[in-house]
N, C-alpha and C positions, 0 to 999 in steps of 0.2 A: 380585330384581326387575330389577336391571341386566342380568343374563344373559338374562332373559326378554325384555326390551326389545331387546337385541342380536339375539336369535333372530327377533324380529319384523321386523328390518331385513335378515334373510337371512344373519346371521353365525352360524357354529357356535361351539361352546365353545372350540375351539382359536383361532379368530379373536378371540373376546372376550378370552381370556387374553393373546394377543399384544398387542392394543390396550391392555389394562390395564398390561402391562409397559412398553410404549412410553410411555404417559402417565406412569408412575412415573419412568422415566428422564428424561423431559422435565422433570418437576417437580424432579428432583434437581439441575437446573441453575438453578432459580429464584432462588437466593441465591448467586450465584457469588462466590468469592474471587478477585480478579484475580491472575493470575500475572505480568502485564506492566503497567507503569505507562505505557508509551509504545510507539508503533509508528513505525518508519521504513519507508516504502513506497517502494522503488526501482522505478520503472516504466521499461521499455525499449521505447519506442514503435516500431511498425512490424512487430512480430512476429519475435522473435529465434529463430533456428534451434536446436531442441533438439539436433540432430545435431552442430552445431558449437559446442556449449557443454556442457550438463550430461548429455547422453544420446547419446554417439557410438556408432556401429555399426561397430566395426572388423572384424567378421567377415562383413559383408554385401558383396555385389558392389559394385564401384567406383561404379556409377551411383547407389547408395543411400548408401554411406558418405562419398562425396565425397573431396576431395584432402587433407584435414587428418588428422593423426595423433592420437594420444591421449597422455595423461599419467596416470601412476599416482597415486592419492590415498593419503593416510595411512590410509585405512580399507580399502584393497585394491580399491577400485572404480577406474573410469577416467573422467576428464573429457576434453574435447577438449584438444588441445595448446595451445589459446588460453588455458587457465586454469591455468597451472602453480602460481601462488601460492595460488589457492583450493584447488587439489588438496592443497597443503601444510597447509591448515588445515581439511580436510574433517571432522576430528573435532569441529569447532565448529558444524556446520551439518547441515541435513536437506534433501534434494532429493526433491520429488515428481515422478516421471517419468510420471505417468498422468493429468495434467490433461486435461480434455476438455470441449468444448461444440460447438455446431453453427453458430457464426456466423463466416463467412469474410470478412466485410467489416470493415475497420479500425474504423469507428465502432461497430458493433454488438459486436464483440469487446471493444473498450475499455470499453463500457458494462458488459458482463458482469463484467469484472475489477475495475472500480472500485465496483460497487454490489452484486454478487451476484445481480443480476436480469437476465433477458432484457429487451431493449428493448421498450417498449410505446408505442403512439401515444397512449394515454389518460393516461399518468402519467409524470412524470420522477422517478426515484428518487434518493435522496441517496447521496453517496459515503461511503466509510469515514470520512473525516475529518469530514464534517458530522455523521454519526451520533455519533461520539465527542464532538464539540463539543456536541451536543445533550444527550448523556447525562451529561457530566462538567463542561463549562464550563472556564473558564480556571484557570490555576495560576501562582502567583508573578508576577502582573501580565502574563503573556505570553499571546499568542493561543493557543487550544487547538489550532488547525489551521493549519499553515504550509506553503506550497508554494515549492520552490526550483527554478529561479529565479522562475518565474511559474506561474500556474494552467495545468496541462499540456493540458487539454482540457475540453470542455463538460460532461463527466460527472464531473468532480472537484469539482463544486459541491454546493449544498444541496438540489437537487431540489425535492420538494414541501414540504420544511421551510422555515422562514423563512430569508431570505437572510442574516440575522444569524449563521447557523451556517456561512457560507461561509468559504473560506480567506483567510488573510493571505498575500499574495505579496510576496517580496522586491523584485521589480521590477528586479533586476540580478543578474548572475552573480557569485558569490563568487570565481571564477577571474579576473575582469577586474581590470585595474589600477585603483587608486583606487576600489575597491568601497565603496559606501555603500548602506544600505537606505533607500529613499525614505521621507520623512515621519516620520522618527524624531526630528527635532530641530525646535525652535521657530525660526522665521525670525530672522535676526540682529538685526533692529530691534525685536523684541518682547521686553520685559522681563516679569518675573513678574506685576506688577500689570496690565499690558496684556493678558497672556494670560488672567488670571482674569476681567477685564472681558469679553473676547471669549467666554469659556466661559459666563459668566452670561447674556450676550445670546443666545447660541445656545440655551441651555436654555429661555429664555423663548419663543423662536420655536418650538422643538420641542414645548413644552407646548401652545402655541396650535394647532399642526397636529394634535397627537395628540387634542385634544378634538374636532376636526372630521373626523377621518379615522381609520379603523382599518387603513389601508393598511400592508401589510408593509414597504413601502419606508421609510415614516416611522419605524416601530419599529426596523427594521434599521439605519437611519442613526444612530439614537440609540445603539444598541448599539455600532456601529462607533466613534462618537465617544468613548464611555466607554472602550473598549479603547485607542483612540489616546491618550487622556489618561493612562491607566495606563502606556503605553509611554513617552510623552514625559516624564512626571514621575518615572519610576522609573529611576535610573541602573543598577540591577542588571539590569532588564529590557533596557534598551538595550545593555548590555554583552554580553548573550547573542549579539547579532548581530555583535560585533566580532571578526571572524576574525583580524585583525591581532594580537590578544592571544595567539594560539597560537605556540609556539616555532617558529622557522624550520625546525629539524630535523624536527619532526613534520609540518609542512606539506610538506616534501620527501618524507617517507615516504608520505604520502597521494598525492602527486603534484601538481605545479603545473599541473594541467589541469582541465577541467570536472568530470570524474568525481571526482577527488581532493578538490577544494575544496568541491564540493557535498556530498559525504559527510562531510567534516570539519565543515562548517556544520551538517549534520543532527545530528552527535554533540553539538556545542555546544548546540544548541537543546533536545534531549531531556534533556541533563544539567542545563540551567537550568530545565526544567519544561514545555516544550511537549509536548503529549500525542501529537500525530500530525504527522509530517513526510512530505510526498510530494515526491520529487525525480525528475527524469527525466535520462536521459543517452543521447545518440546517436540514431540512426535506423537501424533494423535491417531495413528492407524491401528485402532484397537479391534482386531478381529476376534479377540478372546478377552474375557475378564474385564469388560469395559467399566463396570461400576467401581471396582477396586482401583483400576488405573486412573480413572477420573478423580476419585477421592485423593489419590496420591499426588497427582500432577496439577490439579486445578487451583489449590490454595495459593501457590506462589503467583500464578497468573492473576488470580482474583485480587490479591493484595497489591501487586505491582500496577495493574491497569487502573484500579480505583484510585490509587495514590497519584498516578500520572494525571488523571483527569482533575483531581482536586488541586494538585500542584500547578498545573497549567492555568486553572481557573483563578486560583489565588494570586498568581503573578500577572493576571490580565492577558494571558497568552492564548487562552482557549478560543476566544472569538476569532482569532486570526490563525489558529493552527487546527487543521483538520486531522482527526485521528480516525483511522480505518482499521478494523480487525477483520481479517478474512481467512479463508481456507480454500482448498481446491474443490471441495464438495462436502456433503454431509454423510450420514450413515443410514443404513437400511431401516425401514420402519420397525421390522421385527428383530428382536434379539435372537441371534443364532444359537445353535446347540452348544457352542463353546462359551456362551455368555457374552459374546461380542456383537458388533454390528459391522456389516460389510459396506463397500463403496455405494454411494447413492447421490447422484448429481441432480435428481429431479427436483429436490427442494432442500434448502439449507439456509443458514442465517449469516448475516454480516452486521457488524456494529459500526456505527459512525458517531462521531461527536465533534463539536466545535466547528470552526471554519464556516459559520453561517448555516449550519444544519440545525433543524429544530431540536429542542430538548424535550425529553420525556415522551418520545413518540414510539409506538410500535407501528411499523408500516407493513402492510400485507399480512398474509397468514398462510400457514399450511393447514391441510385438512386434519380431521380428528385423530388420524393415526400418523401424522407426519410423513405422508407418502408423496404428496404433490401440493403445489400452491392451490389454495382455495380462493384467495382474492389477490389481485394486483401483483401478478408475477413480475419479477425483475431479472433481466438478463445481464450477463457481464458487460454487454455493450451499453445498456442503460446505466449501470453502476459507473462505468468508466466515463461516460459522457457527463454524468452528474458531478463526479469528482473533478474532472477537468474544468467544468463550468465554474465551480467554486474557486478554482485556482486561476480563473481568468483566461483559460485556454479554450479556443473554439475547437470542439471535437471533430468537426468535419473539415477543418483546415487540411490542405493537402501538403504532405511532405514528399521529398523526392527520394525514391528508391533507386537502386542500381538500374542503369539503362534509361535514366531520366523518366522513370515511371511515377506519375503522381499518385500517392496513396493517402487516403484520409487517415487522420490520427485514430479515429474510431469510425467504423462503417455501420450506420444504421441505428445507433443508440438514441435515446431521448433523455432530456433533462427531466428528472422526477421532481416536478415543482412542489409536490406535497411534502417533500423532505426539507424544503428550504425555509429558513426562518423569515 
């Protein structure tokens, strides 16, 4: 009967069997066993050049390859000369060299890479962190989704989901002197009894408002207050943010700079129980002088990220912690007249490590000039579906948008099985 119905829709038997197999494969992911407990998403805003990082083109003409050389990796590949330490631990990571989409504007490319969706004027989609927060909630009295140092952009939020699934932002840079996370301590003149009286009074007000309004803002604020109480009243939760507890030697190994201390804080947070940490580092929109700018800014990133992978591995955390390094797009194949590269979404690179991802793999490739994918193109939908799969989240699960509209977490992506260990 099913085959007959498919025939009525213009499908032949081969089409029907293909669809049945696809549906069976889809159902095989319905009860996922998560390979990763946490995700550290390192976002490099501005559009980092794949040619000057993970996908150099040493045999291309000078106007394509640029002025930087290469460094050999432990797996026999080459990275840019700007990544010698990551090249030395390439056996711990995977690079996708065939990421591609069609959005050349910063905002639209960022939306793609934080949500797995193309931007839409009709709907704001939730970020990775907010979906994880919605699906799993908090752990060990810690916020499920934390941004370091602040929420990096408007697309890192909860989208059509309740704002209660939005991120907790540190509000300060861990690399700064006298670093303290805002709002983690009760004011000095408030003792425990006074704190409880205030909490009780606020609960009464919230109950009054909730009875008269179904506003998301009221419900979200109630959720935020409960999470804040958990943080304030839990010494163990507060301690997760205490980067000063780290040995001075380890802090030096990460680097006493923004990249190093942000990544060290990320490790502390996932180790304590935070499910998803988003951090940003640098600004990579180099339309001019790209070689000099990369030589200036990449060493700190290279030091910090290589140390993060080694530290997670030594602590036995890497297998259960997925690390993703992404940017909104890549840069043009040719160096421009100002010695820079312009926006280029047709092909760029993403790095993954841990969380059940293969080690020492290069997946896909760009062509000889870094202009477009040559093999195995990967879309933001594919990347998002694969990441959610490793976290135990079914990417085509439907969440409810305003107006009771069911919206898939990701629409149309596939799990890239070749990436999985």
